[in-house]
C-alpha positions as a printed NumPy array, in Angstrom:
array([[ -3.974,  22.923, -10.185],
       [ -3.068,  26.342, -11.68 ],
       [ -4.217,  29.952, -12.09 ],
       [ -3.132,  32.799, -14.302],
       [ -0.285,  34.869, -12.976],
       [ -1.607,  38.293, -12.095],
       [  1.77 ,  39.779, -12.914],
       [  0.865,  39.79 , -16.613],
       [  3.707,  37.512, -17.799],
       [  1.192,  34.931, -18.91 ],
       [  2.867,  32.191, -16.852],
       [  0.704,  29.674, -15.   ],
       [  1.272,  29.526, -11.23 ],
       [  0.808,  26.125,  -9.546],
       [  0.543,  25.2  ,  -5.881],
       [  3.841,  23.33 ,  -6.065],
       [  5.585,  26.333,  -7.615],
       [  4.306,  28.666,  -4.918],
       [  5.498,  26.282,  -2.188],
       [  8.879,  25.886,  -3.884],
       [  9.347,  29.633,  -4.048],
       [  8.221,  30.091,  -0.435],
       [ 10.661,  27.43 ,   0.805],
       [ 13.55 ,  28.91 ,  -1.166],
       [ 12.752,  32.37 ,   0.206],
       [ 12.644,  30.97 ,   3.731],
       [ 16.057,  29.387,   3.284],
       [ 17.384,  32.72 ,   2.038],
       [ 15.855,  34.31 ,   5.168],
       [ 13.818,  36.503,   2.827],
       [ 10.84 ,  36.37 ,   5.152],
       [  9.221,  39.437,   3.578],
       [  8.663,  37.27 ,   0.512],
       [  7.739,  34.046,   2.342],
       [  4.639,  35.33 ,   4.066],
       [  2.976,  36.844,   0.933],
       [  3.626,  33.633,  -0.963],
       [  2.093,  31.526,   1.806],
       [ -0.887,  33.855,   2.037],
       [ -1.367,  33.742,  -1.744],
       [ -1.202,  29.948,  -1.651],
       [ -3.917,  29.853,   0.965],
       [ -6.17 ,  32.361,  -0.805],
       [ -5.868,  30.658,  -4.201],
       [ -5.734,  26.976,  -3.235],
       [ -7.185,  26.837,   0.262],
       [ -6.306,  23.843,   2.378],
       [ -4.306,  21.447,   0.221],
       [ -5.651,  17.959,  -0.361],
       [ -2.428,  16.291,  -1.466],
       [ -0.363,  14.974,   1.447],
       [  2.938,  16.393,   0.261],
       [  1.498,  19.861,  -0.304],
       [ -0.282,  19.746,   3.073],
       [  2.944,  18.833,   4.902],
       [  5.018,  21.507,   3.138],
       [  2.354,  24.164,   3.759],
       [  1.847,  23.373,   7.471],
       [  5.588,  23.234,   8.145],
       [  6.044,  26.63 ,   6.53 ],
       [  3.193,  28.082,   8.568],
       [  4.631,  26.542,  11.732],
       [  8.086,  27.943,  10.979],
       [  6.686,  31.409,  10.369],
       [  4.7  ,  31.274,  13.612],
       [  7.772,  30.137,  15.554],
       [  9.885,  32.949,  14.066],
       [  7.566,  35.581,  15.577],
       [  7.281,  33.696,  18.891],
       [  3.822,  32.243,  18.337],
       [  4.774,  28.823,  19.642],
       [  1.252,  27.563,  20.362],
       [  0.421,  27.916,  16.678],
       [  3.737,  26.38 ,  15.665],
       [  3.051,  23.367,  17.858],
       [ -0.498,  23.025,  16.654],
       [  0.38 ,  23.253,  12.941],
       [  3.477,  21.143,  12.694],
       [  2.751,  17.552,  11.606],
       [  4.416,  14.671,  13.426],
       [  4.828,  12.336,  10.415],
       [  6.168,  12.472,   6.847],
       [  8.392,  15.44 ,   7.592],
       [ 10.654,  14.337,   4.721],
       [  8.038,  15.809,   2.349],
       [  8.906,  19.301,   3.597],
       [ 12.064,  21.205,   2.832],
       [ 14.736,  19.924,   5.212],
       [ 16.073,  23.432,   5.669],
       [ 12.717,  24.683,   6.926],
       [ 12.441,  21.725,   9.299],
       [ 15.989,  22.409,  10.528],
       [ 15.283,  26.092,  11.122],
       [ 12.162,  25.212,  13.123],
       [ 14.047,  22.525,  15.079],
       [ 16.841,  24.95 ,  16.002],
       [ 14.265,  27.447,  17.197],
       [ 12.591,  24.901,  19.463],
       [ 15.85 ,  23.995,  21.193],
       [ 16.759,  27.659,  21.687],
       [ 13.376,  28.339,  23.172],
       [ 13.644,  25.379,  25.545],
       [ 17.144,  26.391,  26.56 ],
       [ 16.109,  29.878,  27.632],
       [ 16.753,  30.586,  31.291],
       [ 14.131,  31.032,  33.959],
       [ 11.805,  28.256,  32.953],
       [  9.418,  30.629,  31.216],
       [  9.463,  28.447,  28.141],
       [  9.458,  25.112,  29.907],
       [  6.536,  24.143,  27.69 ],
       [  5.559,  20.524,  26.97 ],
       [  4.192,  21.323,  23.533],
       [  7.436,  22.965,  22.446],
       [  9.431,  20.071,  23.889],
       [  7.279,  17.601,  21.96 ],
       [  7.826,  19.593,  18.77 ],
       [ 11.594,  19.705,  19.315],
       [ 11.699,  15.967,  19.934],
       [  9.733,  15.15 ,  16.784],
       [ 11.786,  17.488,  14.571],
       [ 15.222,  16.427,  15.838],
       [ 14.326,  12.74 ,  15.811],
       [ 13.478,  13.208,  12.134],
       [ 16.622,  15.16 ,  11.294],
       [ 18.996,  12.848,  13.16 ],
       [ 17.381,   9.588,  12.087],
       [ 20.058,   7.076,  11.095],
       [ 18.266,   6.529,   7.766],
       [ 18.24 ,  10.324,   7.193],
       [ 14.842,  10.358,   5.409],
       [ 15.025,  14.139,   4.876],
       [ 18.622,  14.06 ,   3.609],
       [ 19.798,  16.31 ,   6.423],
       [ 23.392,  15.378,   5.677],
       [ 22.973,  16.688,   2.136],
       [ 21.681,  19.979,   3.512],
       [ 24.751,  20.384,   5.673],
       [ 26.985,  19.44 ,   2.771],
       [ 25.356,  22.102,   0.631],
       [ 25.858,  24.763,   3.268],
       [ 29.484,  23.718,   3.788],
       [ 30.109,  23.666,   0.067],
       [ 31.814,  20.305,   0.484],
       [ 30.673,  16.798,   1.435],
       [ 30.661,  15.815,   5.103],
       [ 33.028,  12.89 ,   5.709],
       [ 31.512,   9.809,   7.378],
       [ 33.685,  10.118,  10.468],
       [ 32.867,  13.795,  10.916],
       [ 29.189,  13.177,  10.265],
       [ 28.917,  10.443,  12.874],
       [ 30.854,  12.453,  15.436],
       [ 28.77 ,  15.573,  14.898],
       [ 25.573,  13.57 ,  14.933],
       [ 26.536,  11.891,  18.217],
       [ 27.459,  15.202,  19.803],
       [ 24.164,  16.762,  18.795],
       [ 22.18 ,  13.796,  20.114],
       [ 24.047,  14.103,  23.395],
       [ 23.447,  17.848,  23.66 ],
       [ 19.725,  17.395,  23.065],
       [ 19.6  ,  14.583,  25.625],
       [ 21.475,  16.666,  28.19 ],
       [ 19.169,  19.63 ,  27.653],
       [ 16.009,  17.559,  28.05 ],
       [ 17.444,  15.837,  31.12 ],
       [ 18.265,  19.196,  32.71 ],
       [ 14.755,  20.411,  32.006],
       [ 13.34 ,  17.201,  33.541],
       [ 15.376,  17.737,  36.686],
       [ 14.285,  21.352,  36.899],
       [ 10.671,  20.363,  36.302],
       [ 10.747,  17.486,  38.825],
       [  9.64 ,  14.894,  36.267],
       [ 10.348,  11.225,  36.884],
       [ 11.442,   8.765,  34.198],
       [  7.854,   7.929,  33.254],
       [  6.998,  11.548,  32.479],
       [ 10.484,  12.707,  31.431],
       [ 11.056,  14.535,  28.159],
       [ 14.306,  12.583,  27.966],
       [ 12.311,   9.32 ,  27.932],
       [ 10.023,  10.684,  25.223],
       [ 13.098,  11.744,  23.193],
       [ 14.62 ,   8.263,  23.425],
       [ 11.297,   6.584,  22.608],
       [ 10.707,   8.861,  19.583],
       [ 14.104,   7.983,  18.165],
       [ 13.274,   4.253,  18.375],
       [  9.78 ,   4.646,  16.898],
       [  7.196,   7.415,  16.469],
       [  5.617,   8.002,  19.867],
       [  5.181,  11.764,  20.355],
       [  2.357,  13.77 ,  18.812],
       [  3.005,  17.469,  19.54 ],
       [ -0.613,  18.58 ,  19.379],
       [ -1.79 ,  15.698,  21.593],
       [  0.469,  15.939,  24.634],
       [ -1.039,  14.456,  27.788],
       [ -0.986,  16.011,  31.221],
       [  1.321,  13.336,  32.671],
       [  3.968,  13.218,  29.954],
       [  4.768,  13.539,  26.292],
       [  3.913,   9.873,  25.676],
       [  1.423,   7.516,  27.412],
       [  2.64 ,   5.937,  30.632],
       [  2.421,   2.449,  29.187],
       [  4.626,   3.401,  26.211],
       [  7.127,   5.081,  28.502],
       [  7.216,   2.012,  30.764],
       [  7.812,  -0.355,  27.852],
       [ 10.527,   1.899,  26.47 ],
       [ 12.371,   1.873,  29.788],
       [ 12.12 ,  -1.906,  30.069],
       [ 13.148,  -2.434,  26.461],
       [ 16.263,  -0.325,  26.9  ],
       [ 17.469,  -2.069,  30.045],
       [ 16.249,   0.644,  32.407],
       [ 13.906,  -1.566,  34.425],
       [ 15.351,  -0.29 ,  37.708],
       [ 14.619,   3.297,  36.68 ],
       [ 11.052,   2.302,  35.801],
       [ 10.505,   0.54 ,  39.135],
       [ 11.987,   3.438,  41.085],
       [  9.701,   5.934,  39.353],
       [  6.613,   3.737,  39.62 ],
       [  7.204,   2.895,  43.283],
       [  7.522,   6.609,  44.04 ],
       [  4.089,   7.072,  42.466],
       [  2.567,   3.937,  44.07 ],
       [  4.551,   3.136,  47.244],
       [  2.83 ,  -0.175,  48.061],
       [  3.722,  -2.903,  45.524],
       [  1.315,  -5.237,  47.317],
       [ -1.522,  -3.183,  45.799],
       [ -0.279,  -3.508,  42.215],
       [ -2.988,  -5.529,  40.466],
       [ -3.159,  -6.123,  36.73 ],
       [ -6.842,  -5.312,  36.249],
       [ -6.84 ,  -2.259,  38.522],
       [ -7.566,   1.029,  36.692],
       [ -4.537,   2.564,  38.401],
       [ -2.116,  -0.079,  37.113],
       [ -3.656,  -1.591,  33.989],
       [ -1.706,   0.608,  31.55 ],
       [  1.705,  -0.341,  32.926],
       [  0.983,  -3.836,  34.278],
       [  2.769,  -5.829,  31.561],
       [  5.844,  -3.602,  31.516],
       [  5.998,  -3.603,  35.305],
       [  5.745,  -7.384,  35.399],
       [  8.644,  -7.694,  32.974],
       [ 10.706,  -5.162,  34.947],
       [ 10.035,  -6.99 ,  38.212],
       [ 11.059, -10.32 ,  36.72 ],
       [ 14.286,  -8.746,  35.436],
       [ 15.005,  -7.246,  38.848],
       [ 14.22 , -10.609,  40.414],
       [ 16.873, -12.181,  38.213],
       [ 19.348,  -9.47 ,  39.25 ],
       [ 18.587, -10.007,  42.919],
       [ 19.067, -13.756,  42.712],
       [ 22.505, -13.144,  41.235],
       [ 23.193, -10.808,  44.152],
       [ 21.977, -13.287,  46.777],
       [ 18.959, -11.148,  47.749],
       [ 16.667, -14.146,  48.024],
       [ 13.66 , -12.682,  49.837],
       [ 13.61 ,  -9.577,  47.69 ],
       [ 13.88 , -11.654,  44.522],
       [ 10.95 , -13.867,  45.511],
       [  8.871, -10.783,  46.349],
       [  9.612,  -9.379,  42.884],
       [  8.646, -12.596,  41.113],
       [  5.484, -12.823,  43.208],
       [  4.41 ,  -9.287,  42.321],
       [  5.268,  -9.929,  38.667],
       [  3.058, -13.031,  38.69 ],
       [  0.22 , -11.056,  40.249],
       [  0.568,  -8.555,  37.392],
       [  0.178, -11.342,  34.852],
       [  3.76 , -12.43 ,  34.198],
       [  4.266, -16.088,  33.281],
       [  7.549, -17.429,  34.569],
       [  9.8  , -18.835,  31.868],
       [ 12.44 , -21.495,  32.431],
       [ 15.033, -18.938,  33.53 ],
       [ 12.602, -17.364,  35.995],
       [ 11.664, -20.76 ,  37.413],
       [ 15.307, -21.663,  37.935],
       [ 15.823, -18.359,  39.748],
       [ 12.809, -19.011,  41.987],
       [ 14.083, -22.499,  42.815],
       [ 17.49 , -21.133,  43.739],
       [ 15.979, -18.366,  45.881],
       [ 13.682, -20.846,  47.621],
       [ 16.612, -23.095,  48.433],
       [ 18.575, -20.282,  50.061],
       [ 15.999, -17.857,  51.468],
       [ 16.34 , -17.241,  55.182],
       [ 19.848, -18.64 ,  55.288],
       [ 23.123, -16.83 ,  55.523],
       [ 25.44 , -16.666,  52.56 ],
       [ 27.525, -19.509,  53.966],
       [ 24.432, -21.718,  53.965],
       [ 24.183, -21.898,  57.747],
       [ 21.858, -20.271,  60.186],
       [ 18.169, -19.598,  59.817],
       [ 15.721, -16.764,  60.031],
       [ 12.586, -18.902,  60.476],
       [ 10.023, -16.227,  59.655],
       [ 11.947, -15.061,  56.591],
       [ 12.524, -18.595,  55.392],
       [  8.924, -19.713,  55.788],
       [  7.599, -16.564,  54.136],
       [ 10.043, -16.979,  51.262],
       [  9.22 , -20.648,  50.805],
       [  5.522, -19.796,  50.779],
       [  6.173, -17.38 ,  47.913],
       [  8.283, -19.936,  46.056],
       [  5.633, -22.624,  46.521],
       [  2.9  , -20.288,  45.272],
       [  5.008, -19.446,  42.218],
       [  5.837, -23.106,  41.494],
       [  2.896, -25.1  ,  42.921],
       [  3.761, -28.185,  40.854],
       [  7.344, -28.264,  42.056],
       [  7.536, -31.034,  44.64 ],
       [ 10.887, -29.872,  45.956],
       [  9.466, -26.49 ,  46.975],
       [  6.522, -28.153,  48.734],
       [  8.863, -30.55 ,  50.528],
       [ 11.173, -27.714,  51.64 ],
       [  8.254, -25.682,  52.956],
       [  6.703, -28.666,  54.738],
       [  9.96 , -29.589,  56.419],
       [ 10.564, -26.02 ,  57.561],
       [  7.034, -25.684,  58.955],
       [  7.391, -28.943,  60.887],
       [ 10.83 , -27.942,  62.157],
       [  9.568, -24.624,  63.471],
       [  6.398, -26.221,  64.836],
       [  8.504, -28.538,  66.938],
       [ 10.823, -25.722,  67.983],
       [  8.032, -23.649,  69.556],
       [  5.903, -26.609,  70.67 ],
       [  5.996, -25.596,  74.345],
       [  6.834, -21.891,  74.138],
       [  4.135, -20.907,  71.617],
       [  1.563, -23.709,  71.219],
       [ -0.732, -21.645,  69.037],
       [  1.972, -20.863,  66.486],
       [  3.165, -24.448,  66.659],
       [ -0.306, -25.739,  65.795],
       [ -0.568, -23.26 ,  62.926],
       [  2.769, -24.449,  61.553],
       [  1.725, -28.109,  61.646],
       [ -1.695, -27.348,  60.16 ],
       [ -0.184, -25.35 ,  57.299],
       [  2.29 , -28.158,  56.635],
       [ -0.622, -30.567,  56.217],
       [ -2.264, -28.219,  53.721],
       [  0.954, -28.076,  51.687],
       [  1.599, -31.833,  52.   ],
       [ -1.605, -33.617,  53.135],
       [  0.235, -36.888,  53.762],
       [  3.119, -35.447,  55.773],
       [  3.384, -37.827,  58.789],
       [  5.522, -35.5  ,  60.888],
       [  2.976, -32.681,  60.578],
       [  0.109, -35.002,  61.552],
       [  2.14 , -36.343,  64.454],
       [  2.781, -32.779,  65.654],
       [ -0.926, -31.95 ,  65.735],
       [ -1.686, -35.256,  67.448],
       [  0.877, -34.492,  70.126],
       [ -0.773, -31.123,  70.74 ],
       [ -4.151, -32.793,  71.06 ],
       [ -2.777, -35.351,  73.524],
       [ -1.313, -32.523,  75.61 ],
       [ -4.678, -30.751,  75.58 ],
       [ -6.428, -33.958,  76.634],
       [ -4.123, -34.363,  79.621],
       [ -4.717, -30.757,  80.681],
       [ -8.493, -31.174,  80.42 ],
       [ -8.462, -34.409,  82.364],
       [ -6.297, -32.745,  85.026],
       [ -8.737, -29.846,  85.265],
       [ -6.284, -27.256,  83.946],
       [ -8.189, -26.593,  80.712],
       [-11.934, -26.411,  79.897],
       [-13.503, -29.459,  78.261],
       [-15.025, -27.288,  75.523],
       [-11.635, -26.322,  74.074],
       [-11.42 , -29.734,  72.368],
       [-13.628, -30.965,  69.534],
       [-15.034, -34.471,  69.769],
       [-14.415, -35.065,  66.044],
       [-10.699, -34.386,  66.52 ],
       [-10.497, -36.867,  69.406],
       [-12.359, -39.524,  67.413],
       [ -9.919, -39.006,  64.525],
       [ -7.022, -39.382,  66.976],
       [ -8.442, -42.677,  68.278],
       [ -8.74 , -43.995,  64.738],
       [ -5.001, -43.452,  64.382],
       [ -4.23 , -44.512,  67.963],
       [ -7.004, -46.881,  69.194],
       [ -5.276, -47.485,  72.541],
       [ -5.093, -43.804,  73.474],
       [ -6.45 , -43.824,  77.03 ],
       [ -6.701, -40.008,  77.421],
       [ -8.784, -39.77 ,  74.282],
       [-11.149, -42.521,  75.384],
       [-11.515, -40.955,  78.812],
       [-12.198, -37.522,  77.303],
       [-14.842, -38.926,  74.953],
       [-16.431, -40.811,  77.859],
       [-16.741, -37.539,  79.782],
       [-17.948, -35.755,  76.679],
       [-20.803, -38.177,  76.065],
       [-21.687, -38.28 ,  79.743],
       [-22.234, -34.525,  79.506],
       [-24.32 , -34.967,  76.342],
       [-26.471, -37.646,  77.989],
       [-27.116, -35.502,  81.053],
       [-27.855, -32.376,  79.016],
       [-30.294, -34.223,  76.742],
       [-32.029, -35.863,  79.709],
       [-32.438, -32.542,  81.519],
       [-34.338, -31.275,  78.438],
       [-36.51 , -34.401,  78.294],
       [-34.819, -35.742,  75.108],
       [-34.608, -39.352,  76.238],
       [-33.707, -40.889,  72.866],
       [-30.754, -38.521,  72.465],
       [-29.646, -39.304,  76.014],
       [-29.767, -43.053,  75.255],
       [-27.583, -42.539,  72.151],
       [-25.029, -40.659,  74.236],
       [-25.118, -43.433,  76.853],
       [-24.219, -45.971,  74.141],
       [-21.162, -43.829,  73.311],
       [-20.241, -43.76 ,  76.986],
       [-20.263, -47.552,  77.042],
       [-18.317, -47.71 ,  73.771],
       [-15.473, -45.448,  74.866],
       [-15.315, -46.572,  78.507],
       [-14.465, -49.973,  77.042],
       [-15.749, -51.962,  79.999],
       [-19.037, -53.415,  78.723],
       [-20.757, -54.222,  75.414],
       [-22.856, -51.395,  73.952],
       [-25.358, -53.733,  72.268],
       [-27.762, -54.466,  75.147],
       [-30.616, -51.959,  75.417],
       [-31.133, -52.932,  79.054],
       [-27.492, -52.154,  79.743],
       [-27.816, -48.796,  77.982],
       [-30.795, -47.879,  80.178],
       [-28.994, -48.957,  83.344],
       [-25.95 , -46.876,  82.448],
       [-28.091, -43.853,  81.565],
       [-29.994, -44.084,  84.859],
       [-26.744, -44.273,  86.804],
       [-25.385, -41.246,  84.946],
       [-28.508, -39.225,  85.666],
       [-28.519, -40.132,  89.35 ],
       [-24.849, -39.174,  89.678],
       [-25.505, -35.88 ,  87.889],
       [-28.479, -35.111,  90.15 ],
       [-26.242, -35.253,  93.193],
       [-23.808, -32.6  ,  91.967],
       [-24.474, -29.23 ,  90.461],
       [-22.807, -26.267,  88.872],
       [-26.075, -24.341,  88.627],
       [-26.083, -20.607,  89.297],
       [-28.773, -20.718,  92.007],
       [-30.366, -23.21 ,  94.435],
       [-33.618, -23.139,  92.472],
       [-31.819, -23.894,  89.189],
       [-30.026, -26.825,  90.817],
       [-33.301, -28.187,  92.215],
       [-35.001, -27.793,  88.835],
       [-32.141, -29.688,  87.159],
       [-32.301, -32.394,  89.824],
       [-36.033, -32.855,  89.333],
       [-35.612, -33.025,  85.535],
       [-32.777, -35.558,  85.723],
       [-34.514, -37.817,  88.259],
       [-37.783, -37.615,  86.346],
       [-36.043, -38.876,  83.198],
       [-34.171, -41.502,  85.226],
       [-37.431, -42.741,  86.775],
       [-39.044, -42.945,  83.346],
       [-36.111, -44.921,  81.906],
       [-35.7  , -47.227,  84.937],
       [-39.315, -48.323,  85.193],
       [-40.947, -50.132,  88.123],
       [-37.954, -52.428,  88.656],
       [-36.022, -49.606,  90.293],
       [-38.759, -47.992,  92.351],
       [-36.358, -46.241,  94.68 ],
       [-35.525, -43.866,  91.833],
       [-39.14 , -42.706,  91.681],
       [-39.035, -42.179,  95.429],
       [-35.881, -40.088,  95.027],
       [-37.616, -38.116,  92.272],
       [-40.604, -37.446,  94.558],
       [-38.295, -36.258,  97.322],
       [-36.65 , -33.875,  94.853],
       [-40.056, -32.535,  93.794],
       [-41.017, -31.943,  97.447],
       [-37.71 , -30.137,  98.093],
       [-38.362, -27.903,  95.104],
       [-41.951, -27.228,  96.208],
       [-40.848, -26.2  ,  99.682],
       [-38.092, -23.996,  98.235],
       [-40.615, -22.287,  95.972],
       [-43.019, -21.857,  98.882],
       [-40.316, -20.025, 100.841],
       [-38.578, -18.103,  98.062],
       [-41.038, -17.698,  95.163],
       [-44.706, -16.943,  94.525],
       [-47.746, -19.21 ,  95.058],
       [-48.112, -19.387,  91.257],
       [-44.641, -20.995,  91.013],
       [-45.698, -23.732,  93.467],
       [-48.946, -24.24 ,  91.571],
       [-47.007, -24.399,  88.269],
       [-44.84 , -27.203,  89.683],
       [-47.966, -29.039,  90.826],
       [-49.567, -28.762,  87.376],
       [-46.491, -30.357,  85.739],
       [-47.874, -33.638,  87.113],
       [-44.559, -34.765,  88.568],
       [-46.063, -36.21 ,  91.77 ],
       [-49.6  , -37.394,  92.363],
       [-51.929, -36.118,  95.101],
       [-51.838, -38.466,  98.049],
       [-48.226, -39.544,  97.62 ],
       [-46.856, -36.945, 100.022],
       [-49.014, -35.22 , 102.593],
       [-46.436, -32.466, 102.874],
       [-46.522, -31.848,  99.114],
       [-50.338, -31.785,  99.131],
       [-50.357, -29.33 , 102.01 ],
       [-47.813, -27.079, 100.233],
       [-49.897, -26.969,  97.051],
       [-53.175, -26.429,  98.965],
       [-51.576, -23.556, 100.875],
       [-50.338, -22.005,  97.624],
       [-53.859, -22.038,  96.131],
       [-55.305, -20.427,  99.267],
       [-52.648, -17.72 ,  99.348],
       [-53.18 , -16.911,  95.686],
       [-56.943, -16.837,  96.249],
       [-56.473, -14.223,  98.973],
       [-54.27 , -12.155,  96.686],
       [-56.774, -12.34 ,  93.804],
       [-59.627, -11.418,  96.085],
       [-57.721,  -8.382,  97.334],
       [-57.144,  -7.376,  93.699],
       [-60.853,  -7.707,  92.877],
       [-60.53 , -10.948,  90.889],
       [-63.343, -12.735,  92.722],
       [-63.821, -15.392,  90.05 ],
       [-60.154, -16.345,  90.127],
       [-60.198, -16.402,  93.924],
       [-63.235, -18.694,  93.877],
       [-61.543, -21.108,  91.486],
       [-58.341, -21.189,  93.566],
       [-60.33 , -21.983,  96.746],
       [-62.173, -24.736,  94.909],
       [-58.849, -26.263,  93.838],
       [-57.521, -26.055,  97.375],
       [-60.656, -27.791,  98.639],
       [-60.316, -30.652,  96.137],
       [-56.652, -31.116,  97.016],
       [-57.476, -31.126, 100.711],
       [-60.069, -33.814,  99.986],
       [-57.318, -36.008,  98.507],
       [-58.357, -35.876,  94.86 ],
       [-55.786, -37.027,  92.301],
       [-55.263, -36.627,  88.578],
       [-54.107, -33.033,  88.698],
       [-53.358, -33.321,  85.006],
       [-57.15 , -32.943,  84.482],
       [-57.642, -29.833,  86.562],
       [-58.281, -27.787,  83.411],
       [-60.275, -30.389,  81.488],
       [-60.042, -33.991,  80.357],
       [-56.615, -35.265,  79.332],
       [-56.208, -37.847,  76.58 ],
       [-53.775, -39.671,  78.849],
       [-56.497, -40.395,  81.48 ],
       [-59.611, -42.525,  81.399],
       [-62.591, -40.291,  80.737],
       [-64.846, -42.41 ,  83.004],
       [-62.837, -41.627,  86.148],
       [-65.015, -39.054,  87.952],
       [-63.406, -38.949,  91.332],
       [-60.272, -36.983,  90.387],
       [-59.356, -33.389,  89.823],
       [-60.094, -33.367,  86.112],
       [-63.486, -31.849,  86.908],
       [-62.298, -29.081,  89.198],
       [-62.633, -26.649,  86.272]])
């Protein structure tokens, strides 16, 4: 690319020649010449397409902007790659200016963009490979070559001064290691990380890059300190969480490294916590990590001399070790033994914790006999307390007692508890009229009482009847009426199961019905007495007193209905009372024919209505 020189010499001016002249003028500090040359370049060639020309042009523009204090433009223009295409002297002048600006007092120029620019420029100039031939520039200015020893010493001093400056600015700005300019400076020197025009709000490089840099350079403790200050609860560090995803892998590596350090220092619990968090963040334990976990699990909760225990610390630590190494039988065995040991230790003082210890031991080692024995001993103690009346029956599950008897068939407390349990089931089912369920429970009573064979149906019925009669003679009902209702229900079922052979049971049932009727007559409404009568529990003519009670109830309700204007209802109640007084039976048919009665029986109460 070329144009005619307007100076009249006839020479052709190229873009490269203009840039060469501008760079040489800049190095001579002849800035009055540099700017016109740069402006002419732009007016004649526009934005350069070639990469080398573009880099040289933008660096010159950035240097000119920096010289007049226009640092935003300098930051925006300066490229972050291929700086060796520009004149090293121009890059050096711009780099010196950035450090001076950052070093100014008062914090007025504590600007992230300028810091990023300084880091990029000085990382380029002080690169060990010296891509811009910075050493040659210094040699030219000195007029003599720079000896290797002097070069390395000067280079080291300058690196240190830049590091110290950035560190001081980090301290003044309150930046942690993840956002520190010092971290960005170190990362840029190990590989291009910083883009001046694309500085984030949290730091000069992405958090994930900063985290990996710290881990890669042995500063895992610094990383963890900074990250914990930002997120104080490591238990919430989760790999796929938006808050932690960017740093999860680096954090996991740092935690594993700290875990190794802590194992060497005998900090067993802390080491296991680190490995656990690292695993949660996606870290896979290698052979060295696994050996560290095994060592920590062996010693956690113990003193350095190997004696003495902190049970809670040891169990918690062993749980972590077992979770980290689930296939390691030694960890499972250690945890199981410790759980059983502590379960036995608090057997009497803290039964609930003791049970939990034994139960957890069985989850870890399902065939651990000592853990099963511990739970069985707790169940036996509970059975004794229930049988002695010191503990409610409902606190024990029948399935658990049956399992105990399978392991210990001769366990008398278990058999006695199950006998009581099924007695209660038989009585409850009978009181609700569920005779088949009551019979099944009676078979269990025979089975666990161990006195008679459970195979005879006649024997089952006899036992069930005896149970129901015994239950009818005692009550824990909340009111006299409730107890009488239960008694009637139990004796009714007993009479139905016993049959004609034990007629005295039916007589006892009828007496219970009469007691209930008289109680309702005194304490309840006529409708309650009539409702009992219509349940067909006792026939008309069996008890004159019962008939009289029911007849009186109908008459009283008739008077009430008549007073309320319900003359039809009153008439029907008086008709019922009249039929009962006449000795009619079959009260089940008072409201129409019943399929249980013969339809050709016309002398009963089925035709009252």
